[in-house]
Each structure stands twice: as structure tokens, then as C-alpha cells.
C-alpha positions in Angstrom: -65.7 78.1 74.5 -68.5 75.5 74.7 -71.2 75.0 72.1 -74.6 73.7 72.9 -75.9 70.6 71.1 -79.5 71.9 71.7 -81.2 72.8 68.5 -84.0 75.2 68.3 -87.4 74.5 66.6 -86.2 76.1 63.4 -83.4 73.5 63.1 -85.7 70.5 63.3 -86.1 68.6 60.0 -89.4 66.7 59.8 -88.6 63.0 59.6 -90.9 60.6 57.8 -92.4 58.0 60.1 -92.9 54.4 59.1 -96.2 54.6 61.0 -97.7 57.6 59.1 -101.0 57.2 57.3 -100.4 56.5 53.7 -100.9 59.4 51.3 -103.8 59.2 48.9 -102.7 58.5 45.3 -103.3 61.2 42.8 -106.7 60.9 41.0 -105.2 60.0 37.7 -103.6 56.9 39.3 -106.9 55.8 40.8 -109.1 55.6 37.8 -107.5 52.6 36.2 -106.0 54.5 33.3 -103.0 53.1 31.6 -99.6 54.6 31.5 -98.6 56.8 28.6 -96.2 55.1 26.3 -93.3 57.1 25.0 -92.3 57.0 21.4 -89.2 54.9 21.0 -86.5 54.4 18.3 -84.5 51.2 18.0 -80.7 51.6 17.6 -78.1 48.9 17.0 -75.4 48.6 19.6 -73.2 46.4 17.5 -70.3 47.8 15.5 -70.8 44.9 13.0 -73.5 45.8 10.5 -74.3 42.1 10.1 -74.9 41.6 13.9 -78.0 43.0 15.4 -77.9 44.2 19.1 -81.1 46.3 19.2 -82.1 48.5 22.1 -84.8 51.1 22.3 -84.4 54.7 23.4 -86.8 57.6 23.7 -87.1 59.8 20.5 -87.6 62.9 22.6 -84.0 63.2 23.7 -81.9 66.2 22.7 -79.1 65.4 20.2 -76.6 65.8 23.1 -78.6 63.4 25.4 -79.0 60.9 22.5 -75.3 60.9 21.7 -74.3 60.6 25.3 -76.8 57.8 25.9 -75.7 55.8 22.9 -72.1 56.2 23.8 -72.8 55.0 27.3 -74.8 52.0 26.1 -72.1 51.0 23.6 -69.4 51.3 26.3 -71.4 48.9 28.6 -73.0 46.7 25.9 -71.3 43.7 27.5 -73.8 43.8 30.3 -76.8 43.3 28.0 -77.9 39.9 26.7 -79.7 39.3 23.4 -80.0 35.5 23.6 -80.5 32.9 26.3 -77.0 31.6 25.6 -75.6 35.0 26.7 -77.4 34.8 30.1 -74.9 32.8 32.1 -76.3 31.0 35.1 -79.9 31.1 33.8 -81.8 27.9 34.6 -82.9 26.4 31.3 -86.1 25.2 32.9 -87.2 28.8 33.1 -86.7 29.6 29.5 -87.3 26.4 27.6 -90.6 24.7 26.7 -91.2 21.1 25.7 -94.2 19.5 24.1 -95.1 16.1 25.2 -96.6 14.6 22.0 
């Protein structure tokens, strides 16, 4: 039994082309308006109450989402840096400033 590799027109999936005309941006993006800022709350990722490791999360999360997000952030808190000293490999010329007086 042979099967044909020919597909009918109903099987064709339109593929985006790199040469297509760009789409027009929605009107609200053209008028120069600013983005809407979400309300945020700051939480401390440190287990030590004397050490601050602040990070901001949205206040509109459900309690389940908030708990899961905080748990995930605490699990991976070692990937965040709160000082330049924690940013290994960072060129000091990018983050330091000198005054020639």
C-alpha cells in the first residue's frame, strides 16, 4: 500500500514570509501613550530578617500564583544579584564613577 505525499489545499498551513509587508501597529501604540504600570509589592527573598533581598511582584496574583512565584524565586535566588560585588565578571568601569577634583 502506497501513500501519497501530496497534500490538498485544506492541508496547507500559511507560513509567514520574511518579505511580507509589516502590520500596522494598533492605534493605542501609535499615539505616544505610555505603558500602564502594574501595582507591585516588594517581598524579601532572604530567610534572614536582617538581610534584605527585595524583589517586586504584581499585587494582582491569586494567592496560589503568589505562593508558587515566591517559592520559585526563593528556590532560584542565587541567580539574582543585589550588589555589584555579587555580579561576577562585571567590568568595574561600567559601574563605577570617579570625580577628577
